[in-house]
N, C-alpha and C positions, 0 to 999 in steps of 0.2 A: 620504356614505360609513363604510361599518362594517365595512369590510375586517381593520380594526386593533382593533374594539373591547375586543376580550378580553383584546389586551396591555395596553392602556391601563385596564380594571376588575380589572385583579391588581395594577396599582401602588395603587393605593387600597383603603384598608380594607375585607373583605371580598370581593374579586373575583366569583365569581359568583352568591355572592346578592345586591350589587349592579346588578349588567348585567340579574337576573330582576326585581328592583323598577324600573329605570327604565325598563324593556321592558313592564309589568303600568302605568305610567302617566309617559308619557314629561317628560319639565320642556320639552324647546323646543317653539317656538307652532309649527314648522312637522310637529313631530310629533302635539299637539294636535289639528290638524287634522283632520290624518293622519285617525287612528285614533280619533275626536267620534262618530262613527257608529254603526264596530264593530270593539270594544275587543278587545287580542291576549288570547286566551281563555288558561289555564293551562297548555295543554298544546302550544301551543303556542310559548306564551315556553317553559316547554324545549330543544323542538324545537329555537328558536331558537339557546338559548344552550349546547347542545352542538353545533353547526352550527359556529360562533363558536369553540366552546373543541378542538375538532378542529382548522379549520381552523388554529389560532395553534400548535396540539402537530405537524402531520407539512406545514404547508406553510414552503418555505425562505423565506428576507425575498432579491427584489433585488438584483443588486451593483447600486446608482443610480450610481455611479462609473464605470461598466464603462462600458453604454447611452448615457449622459451623453456620455462620452467617441465609443464612435461614433458620435450623431446631430453630434457635431459638426463628425467625420473625414469622412464623408458631404455632409453641409451645405457647408465647405467646399471641397473636390473637385465637388460640384456646382457651384456658383456657377463657377470656376475652370472649370471643361467648357462653361457659359453662354458666360464672356467669350470662350474660347476659338471658338465657334461663331461668336458676332457679329462678332469681328473678323475672321476666314474670307469668313462672306461680305460684312459690305460693304469689305471690303480696296480695292475693285478700285469702289467706286459711284460715286464723282464724279473717276477719274483724265481720262477722255475731255474733261470738263465744264475744271477742272484745265488740263490740256494748253492748251486750247484759251483759256482767259482768260491763261497766263502769254505764250502768242503773240504776242494782244494787243497788250498788256501789252509787249511789245519791239520792233511799232510806231510 
C-alpha cells in the first residue's frame, strides 16, 4: 500500500530524495522480484514521486472514527432486523404440534 508513502518519507531524513532512491532500488523482496526484469526508469520514478507528493498535499485524510462508528451502527441494525425477521417467521412454526402434545399429555 503506497497511499501514504510520501508522508512516511517526509518523517525520515531526505523525504523526496529518500523516496526516489527507494523506488530506484527497492529493498523489499516483493518489489525486487517485480522489478528485476524491468526496473523503473528515472522519468518514471520522478513521475511517481510527483504523484505521491501531489496526493499527500491535496488529499484530505478520511476520518477513521466516523466510518467505523457508522459501520458498527449499521451492523447492529442489520443484526436486529435479521433477528426480528426470524422471530416473525418462526413464531408459529411448531404451535400446532405443541398444542397436540399438550392435549395428549392431559389424557
